[in-house]
N, C-alpha and C positions, 0 to 999 in steps of 0.2 A: 510549255517549254520542252524542247526536245533537241536531240542531236540532228534531227532532220532539218530544223531551222538553221542550225549552224551550217550545214551543207548547202542549204539554199542561199545563204549569204555568201559563202565562199565561191559558189558557182556564179552568183550574180556579179560579184566583184571580178571574177575571171573574165566575164564577157562585157562588163560595163566600166570603161576607164574612168568615168566621173565618180561612180560609186567607189571604185578602188582607190582613187585619189582622196576621197573624203575620209575613208577609213585608214589609209596609210599614214596620215598625219596625226592620228590620235596616239597620244603618248603611252597611256596605261591600258592594261587589259580591262580593268574596271570601267574606264571611260569608253572603251571599245564596246563592251557588253551593254552599257547603258545606252549608247547611241544605237546599237543594233536593236535593242528592245523598243526604243522609241520609234524606230523605223519599221516595226512590225515583225522583226526576226527575234522571237522570244526564246531565249535560252539563258543558262547560267554558266558560271565559270567552269564547273565540273564538266558540263557538256562540251564546252569549247575545247578544254584541255584534252578530253577524250577523243574528239574528232581530230585534233591536231596530232595527237599521238598515233592514232590509227593510220593517218595519212603520212606520217613521218615528216611533219611540217613544224617549223619554228616560228613562234609569234614575234620575235624580235624584228625591229625594223632597222634599216641602215640606208646610207646614201643621202644624196642631196639632188633632187627632192627625196624625201623619205619613201621607202618602199618595203613591203613585206612579201615574203615568199609563201604566203598561205592560200593564195587564190587558185581555185580549181578550174579546169577547162574541160 
């Protein structure tokens, strides 16, 4: 588990619209992390929160379809 895996997922979502769409519809942070871990991006909530804080990003989603402003490019 590592913050590096969080960054890998956020960059992957930034470049892959299908991956981004998959994660944007996930309602909770716990479910987001569980899905990420099952997809091979192993990290925990503390690591996700730390990366989001460092990058000044917010986990909340909005809009229709749902979207998050967490994806890095």
